[in-house]
N, C-alpha and C positions, 0 to 999 in steps of 0.2 A: 591535922597531921597528914592524912593521905594526900591532900592537895599540895602541900609544900614539897613533899617527896616527888610527886609527878612533875612539878615545875622544874625541879632540879635535874631530873632525868632528861627532860626535853632540851634544857639548855646544854647539857653535856652532849646530847646527840648532834647538835649543830657543829661542834668542833671535834667530834670523834672521827677517827680514820677507819674506813671500812676494811675489814680483813679480807684478803683475797683467798679464794678457795682453789683447790687443785682442779685444773681443767676448765676454769671459768675465765673468760676474757675480762678486760677492763670494762666496767659498766659505763654506759654513756650518760653524761650529765642530763639532768631533767630539764634544763633550760636550753638544750641544743635544738635548733630548727632543722627539720628533715627536708633536704633539698632534692631528694630523688624523685623521678617521674616515670610514667609508663605511657607508651604511644599505642593507639588502636586505629585500625583501618576502618573507613566508612564506606559501605556498599550502597551504590545508587543504580540498581538494575533498570529502573523505569525512567531514568533521566537521560535526556538526549546527549548529555556530556560524555556518557560512557559508550556511545555508539558512533560508528564511523559513518559520516554523512555520505561517503562515496559508495557504500554498500547498497546494492539494488535488490536485496533479498526481500520477498514479500512478507509483510507483517500485518498484524491486526492493529486496531486503534491503541491497544496497550503495548505496542511494539514487541509482540510475541511472534516468533517465527514458527514454521511448521515443526521443526525439531523441538522447540520449546513446548508446543502444545501436546505433541505425542508423549513427551516426558511427563507433562502434568497429568495426562490420562492415567498414569501409574501412581499418582501421589496418594499418600495415606489419608489426606483430608478429603472428605466427600464434596465439600463446596468447591475445592480446587479442581476436582475431576469434572464436576458439572460445568464450571466456568470454562474448562478446556474444551468441552463439547461445543458450547456456544461459540467459543473463539474459533474452533475448527470450521464450523459452518460459515462464520463470518469471513474467514480467510478464503475458503473455497468459493464462496459467492463472488468475492472481489477478484479472484484469480482462478477461473474455471480450468485453466490448463494444468493446474496442480493435481486435478483428479486423475487424469491419465498418467501423470508423472509419478504420483505416490499412491496409486490404487492399492497395491499390496500392503504398503505400510499402514494405510488408513484402515483396511479390513482387519489386519492383524492387531492393531491397537484397539479397535472398537469391539471386537468379538469378546474380549476378556471382560467387558463391562456388562454383558448380557445377564450374567448371574450376580451382578453387584448387589450387595446387601442394602444399599441406600435406595429408597424408592425414588427420590428426586433424580438421582443419576440414571436410573433405568428409564424414567419418563423422558428425560432429556435425550437419552440415546435413542429411544423409540421415535421421537420426533425427528432427530437427525437422520436416522436410517430411512425413514419414510421419504425425506427430502433427497437423500443421497441416492437411493436405489432408482428413483424416478429420473435421475440425470445420468445414470450409467447404462450403456447399452447392455442388453441381455447377454450377448455373446462375450462381453468383457467380464461380467460378474459370474458367469457359469464356472470358470476355473476356480473361483474362490467359494463356490457353494458348499463343497464338503466341509470346509472350515466353519462356515456360518452354521450349518446344520449340526455339526458336532457340538459346538458350544450351546446351541439352542436346545437340542435334545437332552444335553446334560443338565441345563437349567430346568427342563421339564420334570426332572426327578429330584430337584433340590429339596432340602429339608423344610424350607419355609414355603408355605403355600402361595404367598403373594408373588414370590419369584417364579413359581411354576405358572401362575396365571399370566404374568408378564411375558414369559417365554411363549405362551400361546399367542399373545399379541404380535410378537416377532414373527411367528409362523404365518400369521395373516398377511404380513408384508411379503413374505417369500411366496405365498400362494398367489399373490397378485402379480409378481414379477417373474418368478421361476417355478411355476406349479409342477412342471414335469419332473424336476429334480426332487422336489419335496415328496411327491407321491411315488417315486421310483422304488420298485420292489416292495410295495405295500402289502401285496397278497402273497407273493412267493418268498420274499425275505432273503433272496440269494444275494442281492446287491442293492445298494442305495440305502437311504435313511427312512424310507416310507414306513417300514415295519416299526421302527423305534418311535417315529412320530405318532403313529396310531396307538401304540402301547401307552404313550404318554397321555393321550386323550382318555383312553379307557381308565388308566389309573386315577386321573383327576376326577372322573365321574363316578368312581367307586363301583364300576361295572365289572371288575375283574382284570387281573394283570397277567394271568397265565392262560395263553391261548390254547394250550394243549388239552386243558381240562374241558369237560363237557362232551358233547357229541355222543359217542358210543359209551362213554363212561358214566352217564347219568345226566341229570338235569344240570343246567348251567347255574352256578352259584357265584356270588360276588366274592372274590378272593383278594381284593386290594387290602394292603396293610395300612393305608392312609386313614388316620383317625380324625382328621380335620374335615369338617363339613363346610363346603363352599357357601358363600353368601349367594343370594339370588342373582345379583349383578355379575359376580365372578362366574357363576355357573352358566349364565347366558353367554358370556364371552367364550367359554369353552365349547358350548353347544353350537354356537354360530360358526366358530372356526372348524369344528368337526364337520358341519354341513358343507362348508366350502371345500374341505379336504375330500369328502366323498364325492362332491360334484365333479371335481377335477379327476379324481382317481377312477371313478366309474366311467366317465366319458373317455378318458385315455385308454382304459382297458377294453372299451368297445370300439376302438379305432375311430373315434369321432372327436371333434374339438368343441370346446365351450365357446360359443360365439354369442355376442350380445348385440342387440339392435336390430335394424331392418334386414341385415344380411343373414340372420339366423333362419335355417330351414326347418320345416315342420317335421315331426316324427312320422315315419311310414311303416314302422315295424309291425303294426297290427294288420297291415294288408297281406303279410306273408301267409297267414293261415287261410286266406281266401284264394290263393293261387296254388297251382299243382306242384311246382318245384321251386327250388331256390333260384335257378336261372330265370324262370318266368318272373319271379318277384324282382330280381335285379333289373331285368329289361323294363318292367313296369315302373320301377322306381326312377329310372333314368329318362322317362318320357318327357317330363316337364322340367328337368334340370336346366337352368339357364346356362348357356354357353358363353354369355358375355362376361361372366366372372371367372371363367376357366382359362388357363394359359395354353391349353391344348386345343383351342378352338381352330377349326379348319373351314375355309370357305369352299362352297361348292363351285366346281368348274364344269362347264358343259362337256369338255373332252379333257380327260386327265392326262397330263404329260408326265411320265415318271422321271424324266430327266430335268424337269423344270425345277427351279430353286424353291418355288412355293409348293410344298408338299402337304399343305393343310387344306382340308376340304370338309364340307358337311354334306351328307347325302340325306335327302328328305328331312332336313332339319335335325338330324341326330349326329352328334359329334363323334367322329371315329378317328382312329389313328392306325396307320399301316405299320405292322411290325417289320423289323429289319429282317432280311432274308437270312436263313440259316444254311450253312453248307453241310455236306455229308460228314465232313471231319468234325464239325461242331456237334452234330447229333451223336456221333460215335463216342464223344467224350462224356456224354451225360450218363451218370450212374443212377439207374432207376431205384436202386436200393437206398441211395442217399435221399432221393426225393420222398420215398415212402417213409423213411426214418424221420425226415424233417416234418412231414405232415403229421406223423404219429406224435412227435414231440409237441407240435403246436396244439394238437387235440388234447394231449395230456395236460399241458399248461392251462388250456381253457377250462378243462374239467376241474383241475385243482383250484383255479381261481373261483369258479362257480361254487365249489364246496366251501371255500374260505368265506365268500360273501354270505352264504347261508349261515355259516357258523358265527360270523360277526353279527348278523341280524339276531341270532338267538342270544348272543352275549349281551347285546344292547336292549333286548326286548323288555326285561324287567325295569331297567333304568328309565327307558323312554316312557313306559306306561306309568310308572310311579311319578315321574316328573309331570306328566300330563294331568294325572289325578290330583296332584298337589296344587297345581296352578289353575286348573280349569274352574273350580268353584269361585275363586277370586276374580279371574279374568272375565267370567260370564255371569257375574252376580246381577240379579234383576235390578238392583238399585243403581248400578253403573259405577259403584265405588271400587274401581279396579285400577291397579297400577299398570303402567306401560310395560314394566319388566315382566310380570306374569304373562301378559298377553303375548309379548314377543317370545317368551319361552315356549308357549304352546305352539306358536307358528313355527318356530325353529324345529321343535320335536316332530311336528307333522311333516316338515320338509325332509327330515332325515328318514322317516319311515317311508315317505314316497320314493325317495331316491333308491333306498335299499330294495324294497319289494318290487318296484318297477323293473329294476335290473334283473332280479331273480326270476320274475315271471316271464319277462321277455326272453331270457336265455333258456328257460325251461320250455317255452313254446317253440323256440327255434331248434333246440337240440333234443327235444323229447325226453327231458329229465323229470324225475319225480319232484313234486312240489307240495305234497300233502301237508307237511309241517308248516311250510311257508303260508299256505292258505289259511290254516288254523290261526297262526299268529296274526296275520293281517286282519282276519275276521274279528279277532279279539280286540285289536286296537280300534277298528272301525266301530265296534260295539260301544266302546267308551266314548267315542266322539258323537255317536248318533243322537243322544238326548239333547245336545246343544245345537244340532243342525236344523235350519240354516243359522249360521252365526251372524248376529246382527247387534247393533247398538241399542241400548235401553236407557231409560231414566236420564239421570244427570249427565251420563257419559254421552248420550245422543245429543243433548242440548249444547254441548261444548263444540260440536262440529269439528272434531280433530281429524284432519285429513289422514294422518298417519294411522290412527286407530281404525278409521273406515277402510283404509287400504289393507290393514292387517286382517280385518274380518273378511274382506273379499278374498284375500289369499287363502285363508282357512277354508272358505267355501269351495274354492277351486281345488284345493288339495283333497278335501273330502270327496268331491265329485270324482276326481281322478282315481283315488283309492277304490271307490265303489266300482268304477268302470273296470279297473284291473281285476277286481274280484269277480265281476260279471263275466269278463272275457275268459278268465282262468276257469271259472266254474262251468262255462259253456264248453270249453275245450275238454275239460275233464269229463263232462257228461258225454260228449261225443266219443271220446276214446274209451270210456267205460262201457258204453253201449256196444261199441265194436268188439271190445274184449269179451263182453257177455255173449255176443253172437258167436264168436269163435269158440268160446268155452262150451256153449250149448251144442255146437256141432261136434266137438270132440268128446264131451262128456254130457250126454243128455240127462237132464234132471238136476245138474249141479247148480249151485248158487254163486252169484258173483259177490265177492267179499269187499270189493273196492267201494268206497263211499265218496260222495261229492258234496260240496258245500253249496247249498241253494241260497241265493240272495233274496231276502224278503221283497215281495212286490211293492209293499208300501215304501220301502227304502228307495227303490228304483223310481217310484212316482215322485217322491220328494226331490230327488236329484234332478229328474227331468223338469219339474216345475221350476227349480232354481235356475237351471241352465237357460230355459226359455225366458224367464224374467230378466236374467243378466244380458242375454243377447238383444232383447227388445228394449233395454234401458229402463226396466221397471224395478222397483224395490222388492226384495224377497218378502215372503209372508212372515209376519211377526215383527217387522221393522217399525220403529217409531217414525211415522211419516210426517210428524209435525216439523221436525228440524232436519231430518236426513234427506239427502239427495242421492239419486242413482249415480254411480261412478262408471265412466266408460271402461270398456274392456281393453286392457293393455295388451301389448304384443306378447309378453311372457304368459299372461293369463290365457290368451287365446290358444297359444301353443300347448299349454297344459290341459286345456279343455278338449283338444282334438281327439285323444283316445276315448274320452267320455262320450263325446258326440257319436263316434263310430259305434261304440258298444250300445248306445241307446237307440240309434236309428235302425239297428239290426234286431231290435226287440220284436217279439211275436205280437205285441199289442200294436196293431197297425195305426190306430188313431193317435196313440201316444207318439209313435214314430213320425207320423206325418206332421203333427203339431211342432215337434222339434225341428224337423226338416224345413218347415216354413220359416221358423225363427232364424235358422242358420242362413237361409237364402236371403231373407229380408235384411239381416245384419250385414251380409256381404254386399248387398246392393246399396244400402244406405251409408256404408262406411266411406268416408272421404278418400279420394284418390291420393291425397297427400299424407294420409295416416300410415304409420308403420305396420298396422294390422292388415292393410289392403292386400299386400302381397301374399300373406298367409291365407287369407280367404280365397284368393284366386287359385293358389296351389291346391288347397284341400278340396274345394268344390270341383276343381278341374279333375282331380284324381277320382272323385266319386262318379263324375260323368263318364270318364274314360273306362271305369270298371264295367259299365254296362256293355261295352263293345269289346272287352278284353277276351280273347279266345282261350286263355289259360285259366279262366275262373273255375273254381271248384263247382261241381254240379249241385252241391247241397247248400250253397251260400244263399242267404236270405236276400231275395231280389225284389221284395215287395216295395221297398222304399225307392227303388229305381223305376219300377213300372208305374207306381202311383204318383211319382214325383216328376214325370216327364214334363207336364205343363209348367211346374215350378222351375225346372231347369231351363226350359226354353226362354222364359222371361229373363232369367239371369244371364243367359248367353247373349240375348239381344242387348243387354246392358254393357257388354264388354267393349264394343267399338267406342262408346262414349268414354269409358274408363281410359282406353288407350289414347283418345284425343286429349283428355285432361292430364294424363301423365306427361305427354310430350316427350322430351328428352331428359326429364328429371329422374326417371327411375327405369333404366333400361332392363334390368332383370324382370320387373313386373310386366313391362310391355312385351318382352320376349315370351313370357309364360302365356300371355293372352294369345299371341299369334301361334305358338306351338299347339296350344289346346285346340283352337279353331281348325288348324291345319290337320291335326290328328283325327278330329271328329269327322271332318269331310272326307279325308282319305279312307277312313274305316267305314264310311257310309252309315254312321250311327243313326239309329231310329229317332234319336232326339232331334237331329238336324233334318227336319222335313223341308219340303219345298218352300213353305211360307216363311219358316225361320231363316232359310238360306237367302231368300230375297230380302228379308229384313236386315240381315248382316251386310249384304252388298250395298243396300241403300245407305246404311249408317256409316259405312266405311268411306264413302265419297268425300265427306269433309276432312277426313284424315289426310287425304292427299291434296285436295284443292277445295278452297272455300269460295263460293260465289256470293259476294256482298251486293246488296241492292244498289248502293251508290258508289262504292269503291271498286267494284268489278271483281275480278279473280284475284284471290290471295293465296299464297302457299300455305298448306296445312302443316301439322306437326311432323309429318314424314320428312319434310325438308330440313328439320332441325336435328334429325338423328345423325350420328357420326357417319361420314361418307365411307362406304364400303363395309359397314358393320354387319354383324350377323342379324341384328334386328331389322335392318333395311331389307336384307335378302329374304328374311322370313315373311315380311309384309308382302313383297312381290310374289313369293311362292304361294302365299295364301290367295292373293287375287287371281293368279294364273290358275290355281286349282279350282277356285269357285267358278271361273269362266267355263270350265269343262262341264260343270254340273248346273249351268245356268238354265233357268226355266224358259227363257226366250233366246232364240238364236236368229239373228238377222242375216239377210243375204248380203249385207254390207260388210263383208269381211275382206280385208286386203291380203296381200301376198304373205305377210308375216303372221296371219291368223288373228289380227286385231279386229274386233267388232267396233266400228267407228260410231255406232249409235248407242253403245253401252256407256252410261254416265261414269261408271267406275273406271272403265278402260280409258275414257277421255281424261279423267282426273289423274290417272297414273301416267299417261303420256305427257301431260303438262308438268307433273312433278319430276319426271325423270328426263325431261328434254334437256339436251346439252349437259348431261352429268355423267359421271363414271358409271352409274347404274343403268344407263340407257341400253347399253349392249346386253347386260344381264337380263333386263326385262324383255327385250326382243327375243333372246334365246329361249328363256323359259316359257314365254307365251306361245312361241312358234312350236316348241316341242309338245306343249299340252294340247294344241289344236290340231296336231297331225293325226 
């Protein structure tokens, strides 16, 4: 029944007419074919069909222009931003002219990625900036440095610690190319970004972020709100960058420059306490300064003509410059009050900076000690199972301590400021290092013969020796000033007690440092080193410079035998060092100043002179070695050659007791081959003197030296011509041959005639 009714309804539906409803249109039949269509555009951005072949706009291999790349640097996709950085470097490498043309646009686009949340983008940008800054002159990048530092210091305080660590890596690039801008205002904070950069370092190290705390308000405490502890690798990145920052900041604040290589000069600040006044120290410091590297060099003229165009001259080997004459009107315009005010401001800024450095050292003290104590047991484990990260961390922390306290104690000695707290902090840090000294390789670590590890241990030993010498010099100075204060106090108030205390350095500690320095200079391994696989490392230029204050402090020791042992090692090292080594110049300058100190009229009466009196024979042997060094140097190292001639000239002019008649004759004999060589078969050959630049200071100094020595000759022949030349003297004959028919012949005749009158 139901089936038949359903069939009837279906048949009726086929022939039924649909009823139309109100508002409804006529329905489309079900069998109608839809013929409507839609058109869409197809984009082909990377196809050559869409580009004008006549356009000469520089593009990458993916046909992206500079504008395309800068727009992609703002893309929401991290991979697109990273690809844009690679494309930008590709475009600039192919078309270097675009760097100068779009320098501002490049910097403005890149700085926004310093704090990018994608690690790959930051890594790519760091690589690009390293390449980019090395190709842009410093004077061109300086106008953009505020923008670079603004975004970088902002990234230093980012909520994500990995972004803050990467910001430190960007600061390393800036310290390499624009260090002055990075450290500007680091102590005063009045201008520049230096203060913000330093605060970023301190915040990352959890050493405190508020610089106003501490000092007179109580002990320094860590006040950083950072709750994330850095990994050892990230902490090493921050510490190394802080060490570079302090290196540049402290050198700039002391009006010196950070120079690397053979042109670096040795430190001389420790000589100031041995001389009577600042002026005497300044004159002593300039005695051996090479004039061949200075732009203000002046050649000596027998008769100076003020109207001549050449107003440069050198008198007795010392570079001088005549000031411009002042008129009475000019003098009347000078305001003495302004000069006094300016000097007071400079003194005030120096005092403020000194206080700030001391406060910074106090802020970092706990962090540096805790880092050393955390890493030292692993770095110096007897089994040798130590990682390179912990060892580098210890080296970096020690470098920071050395830079801070060397500056503090040097300025305190110069300005007579208090340094009791600094001495206590330095002594505490040295106390933690002492159980591991001398630092050397052990066990499996020694068997690996890792050059980097051995160099790190040597650097640690040098730093420890320098810190100990700073403590010795400061303690000696404090003891001297304390005794003088006690004497004055006893005169004013008989029976009163002196309340000042000084830190005494243990004699055993001084012995260990002396033994290490002697072993290092003689090329021997320090005590306790595994001698089976280890080999002694040569002293580098930086290590020798760092050791100079240590050597000075130890050779002035009251223990005469210990002092002479070290002095012998210093002289032997200076004699045996190759003339082509970068250390040779430093040995010449340091030993030359030690020898000159013996005849210096402004030396303090209470200076320890035993090393000078007992070392005269040692110094004479080294002085007789100098003509050979000058012959080996030839024209390859003019500053070192100039130091040799200046030193010999000064000693002879001062009639130093070290230059006796036998030594003088030895110098004269050894100088003959420098001017003319007599070969058994080839006859007379020109010496290294003829290879020196014509008319140079070095040539004139060599002729001045010979002329001065002829005055103090042990033999004077009757064969003297009208010009004062002794024709039987081999040295005079050699000089005559070397200067014959040259521009220096007239100069040689004039100085030799004047000396013999």
